[in-house]
Structures are given as C-alpha cells and as structure tokens.
VMD Tcl script that draws the C-alpha trace (Angstrom):
set ca {
  {0.04 -20.73 15.61}
  {-2.24 -23.86 14.96}
  {-3.81 -24.87 11.67}
  {-7.27 -23.35 12.82}
  {-6.18 -20.48 13.72}
  {-4.11 -19.80 10.36}
  {-6.77 -20.95 8.44}
  {-9.02 -17.90 10.09}
  {-6.34 -15.49 9.60}
  {-5.83 -16.43 5.97}
  {-9.36 -15.41 5.20}
  {-8.86 -12.40 7.15}
  {-5.56 -11.58 5.76}
  {-7.57 -11.56 1.84}
  {-10.00 -9.45 3.45}
  {-7.48 -7.41 4.74}
  {-5.85 -7.18 1.14}
  {-8.60 -6.75 -0.41}
  {-9.57 -3.48 1.08}
  {-9.52 -0.41 -1.45}
  {-6.93 1.82 0.16}
  {-3.72 3.85 -0.94}
  {-1.89 0.66 -1.80}
  {-4.28 -0.03 -4.31}
  {-4.32 3.12 -5.56}
  {-0.24 3.24 -5.95}
  {-0.31 -0.54 -7.67}
  {-2.98 0.46 -10.09}
  {-0.81 3.94 -10.96}
  {2.20 1.78 -11.25}
  {0.67 -0.51 -13.44}
  {-0.78 2.42 -15.82}
  {2.36 4.47 -15.51}
  {5.29 1.76 -16.17}
  {3.28 -1.76 -16.87}
  {3.33 -5.14 -15.41}
  {7.19 -6.22 -16.12}
  {8.43 -2.55 -14.68}
  {5.76 -2.16 -12.02}
  {6.44 -4.85 -9.65}
  {8.99 -3.44 -7.34}
  {5.75 -1.38 -6.20}
  {4.56 -4.10 -5.20}
  {7.09 -5.41 -2.91}
  {7.91 -2.11 -1.41}
  {4.12 -2.51 -0.63}
  {4.41 -5.92 1.17}
  {7.59 -4.00 2.90}
  {5.65 -1.44 4.11}
  {2.90 -4.18 5.55}
  {6.10 -5.71 7.44}
  {7.07 -2.42 8.88}
  {3.93 -1.82 10.45}
  {3.82 -5.18 11.99}
  {7.17 -4.82 13.07}
  {5.88 -1.58 14.72}
  {3.06 -3.21 16.61}
  {5.57 -6.48 17.50}
  {7.62 -4.19 19.24}
  {5.17 -1.96 20.78}
  {5.33 1.12 18.71}
  {2.16 1.12 17.56}
  {0.43 0.95 21.00}
  {2.17 3.78 21.54}
  {1.17 5.86 18.34}
  {-2.09 4.59 19.45}
  {-2.00 6.13 22.61}
  {-0.25 9.43 22.06}
  {-1.40 12.04 20.26}
  {1.69 13.68 19.30}
  {3.25 10.46 18.05}
  {0.12 9.71 15.84}
  {-0.73 13.41 14.47}
  {3.20 13.62 13.55}
  {2.98 9.88 11.71}
  {-0.68 10.65 10.27}
  {-0.11 13.90 8.55}
  {3.32 12.80 7.45}
  {0.96 9.97 5.63}
  {-1.47 12.81 4.53}
  {1.39 15.25 3.36}
  {3.17 11.94 1.38}
  {-0.24 10.68 -0.14}
  {-1.45 14.35 -1.60}
  {2.58 14.87 -2.60}
  {2.29 11.41 -4.86}
  {-1.43 12.64 -5.82}
  {0.04 16.09 -7.17}
  {2.67 13.99 -8.97}
  {0.59 11.70 -10.55}
  {-1.90 14.87 -11.76}
  {1.13 16.22 -13.60}
  {2.70 13.31 -15.09}
  {3.00 13.45 -18.55}
  {0.65 11.41 -21.33}
  {3.23 8.57 -22.15}
  {1.31 5.71 -23.00}
  {3.19 2.58 -21.37}
  {2.79 -0.02 -24.63}
  {6.32 0.66 -25.35}
  {9.40 2.42 -23.65}
  {10.14 5.79 -25.92}
  {13.04 8.25 -25.16}
  {10.11 10.50 -24.35}
  {9.00 8.38 -21.52}
  {9.60 8.97 -17.77}
  {12.48 6.95 -16.18}
  {11.84 5.93 -12.52}
  {13.67 2.94 -11.07}
  {12.65 0.11 -9.22}
  {14.16 1.49 -6.14}
  {12.18 4.64 -6.61}
  {8.93 2.35 -6.82}
  {9.88 -0.20 -4.09}
  {10.60 3.14 -1.67}
  {7.19 4.89 -3.12}
  {5.11 1.38 -2.47}
  {7.04 1.13 1.06}
  {6.09 4.78 2.08}
  {2.39 4.08 1.40}
  {1.67 1.70 3.95}
  {4.66 2.31 6.39}
  {3.82 5.85 6.79}
  {0.19 5.10 7.86}
  {-1.07 5.06 11.35}
  {-4.76 3.79 9.89}
  {-2.58 0.73 9.50}
  {-1.32 0.37 12.50}
  {-4.42 0.70 14.61}
  {-5.98 -1.65 12.67}
  {-3.20 -4.28 12.83}
  {-3.09 -3.48 16.63}
  {-7.25 -4.58 16.66}
  {-6.65 -7.50 14.30}
  {-3.29 -9.28 14.85}
  {-3.55 -9.87 18.81}
  {-6.87 -11.87 18.06}
  {-4.89 -14.51 16.64}
  {-1.63 -14.63 19.13}
  {-1.15 -17.56 21.44}
  {0.58 -15.26 24.17}
  {1.59 -18.45 26.26}
  {3.84 -19.49 23.54}
  {6.82 -17.57 21.35}
  {5.55 -14.59 19.83}
  {8.64 -13.81 17.30}
  {7.29 -17.40 15.15}
  {3.78 -16.29 14.97}
  {4.45 -12.54 13.91}
  {6.41 -14.54 11.33}
  {3.52 -16.34 10.14}
  {1.31 -13.30 10.02}
  {4.00 -11.51 8.19}
  {4.73 -14.57 5.62}
  {0.50 -14.51 4.86}
  {0.02 -10.95 4.81}
  {2.93 -10.52 2.30}
  {1.04 -13.82 -0.14}
  {-2.21 -12.42 0.36}
  {-0.92 -8.36 -0.47}
  {1.56 -9.91 -3.32}
  {-1.22 -11.53 -5.38}
  {-3.63 -8.45 -4.71}
  {-1.61 -5.97 -5.19}
  {-0.36 -7.55 -8.58}
  {-3.83 -8.41 -9.85}
  {-4.66 -4.92 -9.15}
  {-1.04 -3.54 -11.38}
  {-2.18 -6.24 -14.01}
  {-5.47 -4.58 -14.49}
  {-4.26 -1.56 -15.08}
  {-1.45 -2.26 -17.26}
  {-3.85 -5.05 -19.41}
  {-7.12 -2.65 -19.90}
  {-6.38 0.35 -19.05}
  {-3.29 0.58 -21.42}
  {-5.46 0.70 -24.25}
  {-6.32 4.09 -23.91}
  {-3.65 5.44 -25.79}
  {-4.61 8.76 -26.97}
  {-3.39 11.64 -24.79}
  {-6.30 12.95 -23.64}
  {-7.01 9.41 -22.10}
  {-3.80 9.35 -20.48}
  {-4.21 12.91 -19.46}
  {-7.61 12.12 -17.65}
  {-6.43 8.61 -16.14}
  {-3.66 10.38 -14.62}
  {-5.72 12.72 -12.78}
  {-8.11 10.54 -11.89}
  {-5.34 8.36 -9.99}
  {-3.89 11.54 -8.99}
  {-7.33 12.46 -7.77}
  {-7.72 9.53 -5.52}
  {-4.42 9.48 -4.02}
  {-5.20 13.21 -2.68}
  {-8.89 11.61 -2.00}
  {-6.68 8.86 0.21}
  {-4.80 11.51 2.13}
  {-8.01 13.25 3.07}
  {-9.82 10.27 4.68}
  {-6.62 9.50 6.16}
  {-6.45 13.04 7.36}
  {-10.23 12.75 9.07}
  {-8.77 9.13 10.67}
  {-9.05 9.69 14.44}
  {-8.19 7.23 17.22}
  {-10.74 4.65 18.48}
}
mol new
graphics top color blue
foreach p $ca { graphics top sphere $p radius 0.5 }
foreach p [lrange $ca 0 end-1] q [lrange $ca 1 end] { graphics top cylinder $p $q radius 0.2 }
display resetview
C-alpha cells in the first residue's frame, strides 16, 4: 500500500472508528461501571473483534456471509441476541459508583471484559458487509495482499483504540460524577436501553 493510499485510508479509519455504534456504547458502559484503569480490556477486545472481521473478510468468509441468506441471518441474530442480553444485564446492574472499589462492587475480570468487547464487534454482520465495501477500494490486487491487510488492521487498531478510549474516558471522568444511586441506576438503564436499541437496529439491517 503506497503512502497516498494509506493516508486516504487513515482518514477513512477515523470516520469508521468515530461512527456511533455498539462498540462506543460498550466502551462508555465499561467506563461508567469499571472506571478507566479497569476498563481497558474491553477496548482491546473491541480491537480484536475488528481484527476478526478483517480476517473473515480477507479469507473470503465475509463474501459468503454477505451472499448467503442463511449464513447472514445466523450471524445477524446471534449479534442481536448478544446485544439485547448485554442491554438486560446493564439495565439490571447495581447502582455502584466507580469512584472507589468496594466490597459491594461487582467483580468483572479483565478476561470477561475483553470477551465482551470482542463479541460486540466480531458477531456483527453489519461490520463484515461494511468492511467488504470499504477495504477492497484500498487494496492493490497486483501486490501481495497479506501485508496490505496487516496495514489496514494496524491502522484500524490505532484509530479505534484512541476513539474507544476517549469514549471510555468520557464515561469514567464525566458520568462517574453522578454518584447518587438514583443517578447511577438511571445511567445503567440508559446504557441498557442503548444496547437494546443497537440490537434492534442490527435486527433491521439487511444485505444490500
């Protein structure tokens, strides 16, 4: 990938990362519930989910998902179910402030947060179809594809890490100021509703 092509893709990568979606909701939810220091695994999981999507697109499975009605529906409804499940869990989460870890605070391992982030982005056929539409425009088919996919994956990892960390920081530094149990319960329900809304939007998504 030559420099001018990469610069164009770098600009596109910021737009891709900044576009609101389930990943941003997951990052802000982690910031609200676990704080900045303990929420990082979900950011790494979201990036790993993007890498999974790129691998899927690179080896041709993305084209199968986009072309096969059955494969598309299976992946889509798995993603819908997971987002709705996250919404229900967030809605029911206890109103515990993240200002300090207490004995009453729910313990969520870094591995669980990583897996949550990975699933949010990996089980998302909308992302697969989107990458199928965008990535080929930046590939030089006359050159080896693996290094080009590596550059694309690295670029998206860079932009998405910064953007998702920004979303998480916003929630951890701003929303954490709401310490009253009623405020925390309301925020949990807002994020729970946003997860369900993301699942509903995914359910309405159709192949082009």
